[in-house]
N, C-alpha and C positions, 0 to 999 in steps of 0.2 A: 192921617193914615192912608194904607195905600189900599186900594178896595176893588172889588171886580162886582158890576151891579147886573146882574142877571136881566136876561129881558122883561120878566112879568113884574120888576121894578119898575115904580109909576116915576115919569120925567123928573116932576116934583122934587120926589123924595131924592134923585140924582143931582138936582141944583141945591136943596139944601146942604146938603153932604159938602157937596163943592163950595157953596158959598161960603163954610166955615173952615176951608183951606184942605178937607181930604182929598187925594188925589185919586179920579173915581174912573177907571176904564168901563164902560156903559156897552154890555155886550150887543143892546139894540143900535147903536152906533157904530161898532165893528165889524162884526158878523151876525146879524139876526139871522136866525132858524137854525142856530146850530145846535147840535146834542149836548144832552146835560153832561155826558161825559168830556167833551171838548171843553165845557163852560169850565170845570171844573179842573181840565187840562190847564187852562188858559191865566185862572187864578193862581194855580200853583206856578206855573212856569215865570209869573212876576212877582211871586212870593209875598201875594195881595189875601185880604181875608172875600171870603167870595159874600155874596150880601145877596137874597132869596129868600121868596115865599113861596118856593117848589118843595113838598117835602120828600120828594124823588129822590134830592140829596141827601139823605138820611140813609137810603137804600144805598148809595154809590161808597158812603164814606164806612157805614156800619157792617153791612153784609158784603158788599164786595171789596172792603178795605182799599180804597182808591187811596193816593196820595193826596194832599191837599192842605192850605198854611191856616187854614181856618176857615169855617161856616157859620153864616150868620143868616138863620132861619125865622123870619118875623111871621108873626100868627097875629097878625092886628086887621081882620077881617071886619070891615063897618067903619074906620075911622077913615075921615079925612086925609089926602096925603100929605096935607100941611101938618097934620099933630103924627103920620106916623114920622114923617121927617125928622121931628122935634124929638119922639122918641129915641129915635135912632140916632143920632147925635148927643142926645143926654148918655145914651149905654155906650159909643164910642168914645165918651171923656170917659167915664165913671169907671171904665173896664179895660180900659185901654191894654193895660199889660195882662189882663186874662187873656186874651181872646186870642191873638196868634196861637195856631194849633189845636185850639179847642171846637166844639160844636156846640153852638150857642142858640137856644130858642128864646126869641122876646115874644110875650104877651105883654097884653094892655096892664097887667099889674104881678109880671113877674118876668122874671131875666134866670134862665137856668145856662150855668155852662158847664158844660162836660169837657177836662182838659184834656189834652194827647191823645184824641181819635186817631 
């Protein structure tokens, strides 16, 4: 799957995703410090899902109605990066066909996918 990982995504998570074959463009490696609108535009221009833990993207998608190819917001506070990586790999595998164009929220015990936002 084609992903853009926001700066706030731990490097270990990016490594886990790349390790199972996902193409991950990492903002921290490409353009650190760019604003959220540019991050969303970067993902959209690549036709990639945006992976983030920043709730501000909900504002950009739902209130400002900015275009996107899909956003995955993970709320996995307090879990080790390795566990977060495993959860994200599992969600990407299990829900691959549902994620493009959707706004997805991942919590330790739930996955909520809001299609076509």
